[in-house]
C-alpha positions in Angstrom: 25.0 85.7 102.6 28.2 84.2 104.0 30.2 84.8 100.8 29.0 88.4 100.8 30.2 89.0 104.3 33.5 87.2 103.6 34.0 89.8 100.4 33.1 92.6 102.4 35.4 91.7 105.3 38.2 91.1 102.7 37.4 94.6 101.3 38.0 96.0 104.7 41.2 94.2 105.2 42.6 95.3 102.1 41.6 99.1 102.9 43.1 98.9 106.3 46.2 97.4 105.1 46.5 100.0 102.4 46.0 102.8 105.0 48.7 101.3 107.4 51.0 100.9 104.4 50.5 104.6 103.5 50.8 105.9 106.9 54.1 104.0 107.3 55.4 105.3 103.9 54.6 108.8 104.9 56.3 108.9 108.1 59.4 107.3 106.8 59.6 109.9 104.1 58.8 113.0 106.2 60.7 116.0 105.3 61.7 119.5 106.7 63.5 122.6 105.6 67.5 122.4 106.6 68.6 124.0 109.8 72.3 124.2 110.6 72.9 125.3 114.1 70.1 127.5 114.0 70.8 129.0 110.5 68.5 128.0 107.7 70.2 126.5 104.5 70.1 124.1 101.7 71.6 121.0 100.4 73.6 121.2 97.4 74.5 118.2 95.4 78.2 118.3 93.9 79.6 116.2 91.1 83.1 115.7 90.4 84.6 115.5 87.0 86.6 112.6 86.6 84.8 110.7 89.3 81.5 110.3 87.9 80.3 107.8 90.6 81.0 110.3 93.4 78.4 112.9 94.4 78.2 114.7 97.5 75.4 116.4 99.5 77.0 119.6 100.9 74.9 121.7 103.5 75.3 125.5 103.0 73.9 128.4 104.7 75.4 131.3 102.8 73.1 132.8 100.5 75.7 134.1 98.0 77.2 130.6 97.8 73.5 129.2 96.9 72.8 131.9 94.4 76.2 131.1 92.7 75.3 127.3 92.7 71.7 128.0 91.1 73.3 130.5 88.5 75.8 127.8 87.7 73.1 125.0 87.4 70.9 127.2 85.1 73.7 128.6 82.8 76.3 126.1 82.9 79.1 128.6 83.4 80.6 130.9 86.1 82.2 130.0 89.4 81.6 126.4 90.3 84.4 125.2 92.5 83.2 124.4 96.1 85.7 125.7 98.9 85.6 125.7 102.5 86.5 124.1 105.8 86.0 120.1 106.2 85.8 118.5 109.6 86.6 114.9 110.3 83.6 112.8 110.8 80.4 112.0 108.6 77.9 114.5 107.9 74.7 115.0 105.8 76.5 112.4 103.3 77.1 109.2 105.0 79.4 108.1 101.9 82.2 110.3 103.2 84.3 110.4 106.3 84.1 114.1 106.5 81.7 117.2 106.0 81.8 120.8 104.9 81.2 123.4 107.8 77.8 124.9 106.4 78.4 128.4 107.0 82.2 128.3 105.5 81.2 126.9 102.1 81.9 129.4 99.1 82.1 129.0 95.2 85.2 130.3 93.4 86.8 130.0 90.0 90.2 129.1 91.0 91.8 127.0 93.6 95.1 126.7 94.9 97.0 123.4 94.8 97.4 123.3 98.6 93.6 122.5 99.2 92.7 120.8 95.9 92.2 117.0 96.3 90.0 114.1 95.1 86.9 113.0 97.1 87.9 111.1 100.1 86.1 108.1 101.3 88.2 106.6 104.2 89.0 108.0 107.7 92.6 107.5 106.8 92.5 109.6 103.6 90.7 112.5 105.5 93.3 112.4 108.3 96.2 112.3 105.8 94.7 115.2 103.9 93.9 117.3 106.9 97.3 116.5 108.3 99.0 117.8 105.2 96.8 120.9 104.9 97.4 122.0 108.4 100.7 120.6 109.3 99.2 118.7 112.3 98.0 115.3 112.5 95.7 116.5 115.5 93.8 119.0 113.6 90.2 118.3 113.0 89.6 120.8 110.3 91.1 121.7 106.9 90.6 123.8 103.8 89.0 121.7 100.9 88.7 123.0 97.4 88.1 120.1 95.0 88.8 121.6 91.5 86.8 119.2 89.7 83.7 119.9 91.6 80.4 121.5 90.3 76.9 121.8 91.6 74.2 119.8 89.9 71.2 120.6 92.3 70.0 122.7 95.2 67.4 121.2 97.6 65.6 123.2 100.3 64.1 120.2 101.7 65.9 117.1 103.2 64.9 113.7 105.0 64.5 114.0 108.6 67.2 111.9 110.4 70.2 113.3 108.9 73.0 114.7 111.0 72.8 118.4 111.7 76.3 118.9 110.5 
C-alpha cells in the first residue's frame, strides 16, 4: 500500500514539475508583433557578403522596403542594399553599437561611397563613421548603406524585451 502511494506521489511530482517547466519556458519565449514608436513593422535579417559571421536584425516600418526585401528573398535578384539613417546606441540587435531608424530604411540597387562601410561593432567605429559621414563628431546619426548587405529573412514576430528602437 505504501509503495503505491509513493509511486502515485512521484507521478504527481513529475507532472507538477513538467507543468512548472512548461509555464516558465512559455513565459520566457513570449512573442508579439513589432511596434516602433506606434508604427507596425517587421524585423528584417541582413547578411553581409564578405562578413559571413555578421548578421543584423533591422526594424523596418516602410511597407515598400518590406516588399522589396521579401521579393529579393524569394527571387534572389533585384534591389538588396539596405540604406538608411543609423543612430548611435544599441537597438534590436545587441551585437551592434548602433541601429537603423525603422521608418527611414530603404532598399536600393546602388550606393554612394560616402555611406558605404562594413558592419561596425564598437562604439569607436560607429563614432568615427558618424563623424566622417556628417563632418561632426557631435552628430548622433548618419546615413549608412553597406553595399554588401542583403536580406535573408523577414519576421513579423519578435521576442518581447527587445528595445523599441
